[in-house]
N, C-alpha and C positions, 0 to 999 in steps of 0.2 A: 295238599301242600306239595309244592314242587321245588326242584333244585333251581339254582341260578340259571343254568342253561335253558331248561324248559320254560322258566319264567319269562325270559326275554324272547322266546320263540312264540309266545302268544302275540298275535297281531296287534291287538289293542294296546297291550302293555309296551310292545316294541315302539309303536307310533307315539305313545305318550312320552316314553323315555327319549326318543329321538327329538321330539319337539322341545322338551325341557333342556336338552343339551345345546340347542341352537341359541338359547338366550345368552347375550353377552354378559349378563350379570348372574348367571347360574353359579352355584357354589363351586362347580368344577372349574370354571374359568377364573373366578375371582379369588378362590382360596387354595384349591389343590394344585392347579397347573403352574402358578408362579413358583411354588416351592419345589415341585417336580423339576422344573427347568433349572432352578438353582442347585439342587442336589445332583442332578445328572451331569451338569457342567458340559465341558467340551466333548463332543462325540466324534470328532474328526478321526477317521481311520479305525473306528470301533466296529466290531461285530456285535449286533444287538439281538437279544431275545426278548420279546414282549409277551408276557403271560397274561392272557385275557385281554387281547388287543382290541376288542370291540370293533369299531368301524374302520380301524387301521389308519385313521388320519394322522395320529401322532407319529406313525411310522414314516409318512411322507415328510413330516417336519424333521425327523432325525436324519433321513437320507439327504434331504436338502442342506442339512447342517454338516454333512461330510461323513456320515456313517457309511462304511463300505459294504455292509450286509445287514439286512433287517429280516428277522424271522418272527412272525406273529403266530400265536396259537390261540384259538377261540372255540369254546365248546358250544356256544349258541349258534344254531344253523343260520338264522337270519343275520346275525352279526358277522359271521364268517363270510357269507356271500357278499355283504356290503364291503367288508375289508378287501376281499378279492377284487371287487370293482374299483375301489379307491386306490389300490396299489398296482393295478394292471399295467400301467405305463412304466413301472420301475423294474428294470431287469435284475437288479440286485435285491429284490424283495420276494419273499414267499410267505404264504399263509397256510396254516394247517388246521383242520377241524379236529382239534384235540383239546382235552382238559389238562390242567396242570398235573393231575395225578397220572394221566395216560402218557405224557410226553417222555420220550427216551432222552435222558440227560447225558449226552456224550461228553467225556472229559475234555477240558480245554477247548471247548467249541465256541465260546463267546467271551467278549471283553466286558460286556455290560448286560445285565438282566434287569428289566423293569417290569413292574406290574402295577397298574393303576386301578384301584377300587375293585379288585377281583378276588383277592385272597380271603376275604371274609365269607366267601361262598365255598371255601375248600375245607373239608373236614380233616383230612390227613395232612395237616400243614407241616408237621415235623419231617415227613419223608420228602415233601416238596422242597423244603429248605435244604435238606441234604442233597437233593438232586441239583439244585441251583448252585450250591457250593462246589459240587463236583464239575459242573459244566463250565464254570468260570475259569479263565486263565488266572495265573498268579498275579495279584494286584488288581484283578477285575472287581467291578463294583456291582452291587445289588441295591436298587432303589425301588421302594414300593410304598403305596398308600393303601389304607383300608379305612372303613368307617371307624370313627373313634369309639373306643370301648364304652364311653358314656352313651353313645347312640345305640350300640348293639345291646346294651343292658337297659335301655330305656323301656319302662313298662308302658306299653301302648294299649292296655286293656280299655282305657277310656279314649276312644278315637275322636279326632276332631270332627265336629259336625259342620264346620264352615269357618273360613278365615284362616289366619296363620296360627300355628301352635304357639301358645304362650308359656307352657310349662313342660318340663322334661323330668319325669320321675324316674330316677335311677334305682333299680331294684335287682337283687340277687347278683350284685356285681361280681362277687367272687365264686359264683356258681357258673363255671364256664361250660361251653359246649353249644349244642344245637338250640336255636331259637326259631320259633315260628313268627314271622313278621308280616303284618298287613302293610302293603306299600303300593303306590301307584295303581290302585284299584284291584290289586290281586294279593295273593299270599305266597310267600317264598321262604325257603330255609336259608338262614344265615348262621354263622358260628361266632359266638361271643368269646373273646379272649381279653384278658387284662393287658395293660401296657407292660407290666412285668413279665407276662407270659411271652409276648413277642420278643422282648429284650433277652430273656433267658434262652429261648429257642435259638435265636441267632448266635448267641455266645456258645451254646452247647455244640452247635454244628462246627464252629471254628471261626466265625466271622469276627472281624474287628468293627465295632459300631462307630461310625463317624458322626452321625447326627440323628437326633430324634426331634421331630417337630409336631406341633399340635394345631396346625392350620390357623394360627392367629391372623386375623385380617389386617391387611395393610391398606391405608386409605387411598394410596395411588392406584390400586387395582380396581377401584370402584369409580363409576362415572360421577361427575360433579353433582348430579341430581339424585344420587343414590345414597345420600347421607343417612337416611333412616334405615336402609338395608345394611349399611356398614355397621351402624350401632347394634342392629339385631344380631349380626354375625359375631359381635363381641360377647354375646351372652353365653355361648356354649361352643365347645370345639366339635366340629363335624368330622374332621379327618385326622388320622394319625399317620405320620410318614417317617420312614427310616432310610438312612443311607449306610450301607455296610460294605466292607472290603475283605476280599480273600487275601490274607497277609502273605508276605514273602516267606 
């Protein structure tokens, strides 16, 4: 069983993941990204830290939208190198081969911290939330997405033998912590937390929570011929998203 970083450094898994993200109707494109855009809002003049930046392509989007500085941190070596390549032409961007736990959170260093589908790989999330709060300027925003707790608590002992999954068995929902997950042809360590856990941790650090979203699908984000897929996405929430602000 491997960590998230080691998992994505496996060549086969990396290629499988990269191909899945290229699909226009992937859950990331149709469910998660539209809400991220809404919660992030205007980035003009903002200094941005992206935790678990992956391939760095969202960084190019933020810079083109007016962000003055983009810093990405990524623990998976293959992802890190790809992010370096994708951001090479941007003078106001830098990428570091670091995990969320390893990063030095310098006070008042960023106006916006984002993290897209990375924090469910982090064990010591309370200390990471503290670091994020510290590194944000007053009034700064923290926007993140994680796998929905219904997904991280899904009992996958009965793996699919073919076709699309038709049932999601939620089990041990209130027993939080490390979970061993079979995914994309491999096995990886993820961390299950309830919605209340995320909410309480943000409050304990001092954040004011602006929004909590559960990736409800919107029909306009799906192609006209993807009606069946849209109906499938209405069955279960895949992602949990928060927007929180460091108050004045």
